[in-house]
C-alpha positions as CSV (number, residue, x, y, z in Angstrom):
1,M,101.8,93.6,85.9
2,P,104.3,94.6,88.5
3,R,107.9,94.9,87.3
4,N,111.0,93.8,89.3
5,V,113.3,96.8,89.8
6,W,115.7,95.5,92.5
7,P,116.4,91.7,92.9
8,L,117.7,92.0,96.5
9,A,116.0,88.9,98.0
10,A,114.9,90.7,101.2
11,E,114.2,88.5,104.2
12,L,111.5,90.9,105.3
13,G,111.3,93.9,103.0
14,E,109.0,96.6,104.6
15,G,108.2,100.2,105.1
16,P,108.7,101.8,101.6
17,V,108.4,105.6,101.5
18,W,109.0,108.0,98.7
19,V,111.1,110.9,99.9
20,E,110.5,114.0,97.9
21,R,113.6,115.9,98.9
22,D,115.9,113.4,97.2
23,R,113.4,111.9,94.7
24,A,114.1,108.4,95.9
25,L,112.4,105.4,97.5
26,W,113.6,104.3,101.0
27,F,112.7,101.0,102.6
28,V,114.0,98.5,105.1
29,D,114.7,94.8,105.5
30,I,113.7,94.2,109.1
31,K,115.4,90.8,109.6
32,K,118.6,91.7,107.8
33,Q,118.7,94.9,109.8
34,Q,119.2,97.1,106.7
35,I,118.0,100.3,105.2
36,H,117.8,100.6,101.4
37,R,117.6,103.6,99.0
38,Y,116.5,103.3,95.4
39,D,116.9,106.1,92.9
40,P,114.7,105.3,89.9
41,A,116.1,108.1,87.7
42,S,119.7,106.8,87.8
43,G,119.0,103.3,89.0
44,A,121.4,103.8,91.9
45,R,121.0,101.5,94.9
46,R,122.5,102.0,98.3
47,S,122.2,100.2,101.6
48,W,123.1,100.9,105.3
49,D,123.4,98.5,108.2
50,A,121.2,99.2,111.3
51,P,122.3,98.2,114.9
52,E,118.9,96.4,115.5
53,Q,115.9,95.2,113.5
54,V,114.5,98.2,111.8
55,G,110.7,98.4,111.1
56,F,110.4,101.7,109.3
57,I,112.2,104.9,108.2
58,L,110.5,108.3,107.8
59,P,112.0,111.6,106.6
60,A,112.6,114.1,109.4
61,E,112.0,117.8,109.4
62,R,115.5,118.5,110.8
63,G,117.1,116.4,108.1
64,G,117.9,112.7,108.1
65,F,115.3,110.2,109.2
66,V,113.4,108.9,112.1
67,A,113.9,105.1,112.2
68,G,111.9,102.6,114.2
69,L,114.4,100.2,115.6
70,Q,113.6,97.3,117.8
71,S,114.1,99.2,121.0
72,G,112.7,102.6,120.1
73,L,112.8,105.7,117.8
74,Y,116.2,106.8,116.6
75,H,117.4,109.6,114.4
76,F,119.3,108.2,111.4
77,D,121.9,110.3,109.6
78,D,122.3,108.9,106.1
79,N,125.5,110.9,105.6
80,S,127.4,109.4,108.6
81,G,125.3,106.3,109.1
82,A,124.9,107.1,112.8
83,F,121.8,106.3,114.8
84,D,121.0,108.5,117.8
85,L,118.3,107.6,120.4
86,I,115.2,109.7,120.4
87,V,113.0,107.7,122.8
88,K,112.9,104.1,124.1
89,V,109.6,102.2,123.5
90,D,108.3,99.2,125.4
91,E,111.3,99.0,127.7
92,D,109.3,96.6,129.9
93,L,108.7,94.3,126.9
94,P,112.1,93.3,125.6
95,A,110.6,90.6,123.3
96,N,108.7,93.4,121.4
97,R,109.9,95.4,118.4
98,L,108.7,98.3,116.4
99,N,107.0,97.3,113.1
100,D,105.4,99.8,110.8
101,G,104.8,103.6,111.0
102,T,103.6,106.7,109.2
103,V,103.5,110.5,109.5
104,D,100.3,112.5,109.5
105,P,99.8,115.9,107.9
106,K,100.7,117.6,111.2
107,G,104.0,115.8,111.4
108,R,103.0,113.4,114.1
109,I,104.5,109.9,113.9
110,W,102.1,107.0,114.4
111,F,103.5,103.5,114.7
112,G,102.9,100.0,116.1
113,T,104.8,97.5,118.2
114,M,104.6,93.8,118.2
115,D,105.9,90.5,119.6
116,N,109.0,89.6,117.7
117,Q,107.9,86.0,117.7
118,E,104.5,87.0,116.3
119,R,102.6,85.1,119.0
120,D,101.9,87.2,122.2
121,R,99.3,90.0,121.9
122,S,101.8,92.5,123.4
123,G,101.6,95.0,120.5
124,A,100.0,98.4,120.6
125,F,99.9,101.6,118.6
126,Y,101.8,104.8,119.7
127,C,102.0,108.4,118.7
128,F,105.1,110.6,118.9
129,A,104.4,114.3,118.8
130,N,106.1,117.4,120.2
131,G,108.8,115.3,121.7
132,K,106.3,113.2,123.7
133,L,105.5,109.5,123.3
134,T,101.9,108.4,123.9
135,R,100.6,104.9,124.0
136,T,97.1,104.8,122.5
137,A,94.3,102.6,123.7
138,I,94.6,100.4,120.7
139,G,96.5,97.3,121.9
140,N,96.2,93.6,122.6
141,I,97.6,92.8,119.1
142,A,100.2,90.2,118.1
143,I,101.2,91.8,114.8
144,T,100.4,95.4,114.2
145,N,100.6,96.9,110.8
146,G,100.2,100.5,109.6
147,P,98.9,102.7,110.7
148,A,97.9,104.8,107.7
149,V,96.3,108.3,107.8
150,S,93.6,109.7,105.5
151,P,94.7,112.6,103.2
152,D,92.9,115.2,105.5
153,G,94.6,113.7,108.6
154,R,91.2,112.9,110.2
155,I,91.2,109.1,110.1
156,L,93.7,106.6,111.3
157,Y,93.6,103.1,109.8
158,V,95.1,100.3,112.0
159,V,95.7,96.7,111.1
160,D,95.6,93.5,113.2
161,T,97.3,91.1,110.8
162,L,96.5,87.8,112.6
163,R,92.9,88.7,113.1
164,G,92.6,89.9,109.5
165,T,91.0,93.2,110.4
166,I,91.5,96.8,109.4
167,D,89.8,99.3,111.7
168,A,89.3,103.1,111.3
169,V,89.6,105.6,114.1
170,D,88.8,109.3,114.0
171,I,91.7,111.7,115.0
172,D,90.8,114.9,116.8
173,D,92.8,118.1,116.2
174,D,94.9,117.5,119.3
175,G,95.7,113.9,118.3
176,T,93.2,112.3,120.6
177,L,91.6,109.2,119.1
178,G,87.9,108.3,119.0
179,E,86.4,104.8,119.1
180,R,87.6,102.1,116.7
181,R,85.1,100.9,114.1
182,S,85.4,98.1,111.6
183,Y,86.5,99.1,108.1
184,V,87.5,95.8,106.3
185,R,88.0,92.2,107.3
186,I,90.0,89.8,105.1
187,D,89.5,86.0,105.4
188,P,92.8,84.2,106.2
189,S,92.3,82.0,103.2
190,E,92.8,85.0,101.0
191,G,96.0,86.2,102.7
192,H,96.9,88.3,105.8
193,P,96.6,92.1,105.7
194,D,100.0,93.7,105.9
195,G,101.0,97.4,105.4
196,P,98.2,99.9,104.4
197,T,98.8,102.9,102.2
198,I,96.4,105.8,101.3
199,D,96.0,107.4,97.8
200,A,94.8,110.9,96.9
201,E,91.1,109.8,96.7
202,G,91.3,108.5,100.3
203,C,91.2,104.9,99.2
204,V,93.2,102.3,101.2
205,W,95.6,100.0,99.6
206,I,96.2,96.8,101.6
207,S,99.2,94.5,100.8
208,L,98.5,90.9,101.4
209,Y,101.0,88.6,103.0
210,A,100.6,85.0,101.6
211,G,97.9,86.5,99.3
212,W,99.8,87.3,96.0
213,E,98.3,90.7,95.6
214,A,97.7,94.3,96.8
215,R,94.1,95.5,97.1
216,R,92.5,98.9,96.9
217,Y,89.4,99.6,99.0
218,S,87.1,102.7,98.8
219,P,86.7,104.9,101.8
220,T,83.5,102.9,102.6
221,G,85.4,99.6,102.5
222,E,84.4,98.4,99.1
223,L,87.0,96.3,97.2
224,I,87.5,98.2,93.9
225,E,90.9,97.1,92.5
226,R,93.5,94.4,92.9
227,V,97.0,94.0,91.5
228,R,98.4,90.4,91.3
229,F,102.1,89.7,91.9
230,P,104.4,86.8,90.9
231,V,105.3,86.3,94.6
232,A,103.1,85.6,97.6
233,N,104.2,87.9,100.4
234,I,103.5,91.5,99.6
235,T,104.3,93.6,102.6
236,K,103.6,97.3,101.7
237,I,103.3,99.7,98.8
238,A,104.4,103.4,98.4
239,F,103.5,105.9,95.7
240,G,106.4,107.8,94.1
241,G,107.8,109.3,91.0
242,D,107.1,112.7,89.5
243,D,103.4,112.3,89.5
244,L,103.1,109.9,92.5
245,R,101.6,107.3,90.3
246,T,104.5,104.9,90.3
247,V,103.8,102.3,93.0
248,Y,106.6,100.5,94.7
249,A,106.0,97.2,96.6
250,T,108.2,95.5,99.1
251,T,108.1,91.7,99.5
252,A,109.4,89.1,101.9
253,R,110.8,85.6,101.8
254,Q,111.2,84.9,105.6
255,L,110.6,81.4,106.8
256,L,110.0,80.0,103.3
257,S,111.6,76.7,102.3
258,R,114.1,76.4,99.4
259,E,111.4,74.6,97.5
260,N,108.9,77.3,98.0
261,I,111.4,80.0,97.0
262,A,112.3,78.0,93.9
263,K,108.6,78.3,92.8
264,Q,108.7,82.1,93.2
265,P,112.3,83.1,92.7
266,E,111.6,86.8,92.8
267,I,110.2,86.8,96.3
268,G,111.9,89.3,98.5
269,D,112.5,91.7,95.6
270,L,111.3,95.3,95.1
271,F,108.6,95.8,92.5
272,E,106.8,98.7,90.8
273,F,103.6,99.2,88.8
274,T,101.6,102.2,87.7
275,A,98.4,103.4,89.3
276,D,95.6,105.5,87.8
277,V,95.1,107.5,91.0
278,P,98.2,109.1,92.5
279,G,99.3,108.8,96.1
280,V,99.8,111.4,98.8
281,P,103.3,112.9,99.5
282,C,104.8,111.8,102.8
283,P,104.9,114.7,105.3
284,L,108.1,115.4,107.2
285,A,108.2,114.0,110.7
286,C,108.3,116.9,113.3
287,Y,111.7,116.0,114.8
């Protein structure tokens, strides 16, 4: 059973990532515009305010982090708390925001945008590499999630949350994407696929929003494991700890009534459980 390790009541907890260089878990609360750090060894917890909604935070090669704010990519200095613009995204779509992101083994940043009202299909997936921002051909999505990248860096997994689909796309050496192919579809009655995460065997963990669980799928799309939670909205997991077998899960309580929250009082908190198969270390973003 997952264990509650930080009862912070996040509005929209998201984007957990284990950062090897400081042996800590970093994650965000999109709607409260906050960045959080959890040190499991000491139990220390720290938070920073962001100037905009923040969808993800990824460790950068130059130090600090690359943060996906509503308007674009920014460098975040955790020592000063400063945010410096790297590149604007979707300037012609002010109702959009950045949502979820990851780093592949070559240090490229892959991320998605989405309609902040979760209605219009104005979202798309992007790649930021060698100082250049590229919009991929994967678009027409209201709520993007992921992407996630296979351990060998050859497959990109992208999520269309409202359609309930997870697709796979081959990545060429130069970052060019192949054709999308169906990987898994989840019926809305079972929950909505949220953030995906890859483990060392190339299996894909999908967190379910309004589904009360996280699921593990084989590389061929077979459901092989599920972990149930005491709360409904699981947003994303991350592998951490000394052996990368401690799994952290962010959750969300946005838009829930007081009555609904009373039935699941831990919703919005940070959880952990132990996995048999370890995760993959997060590469440093090449910035």
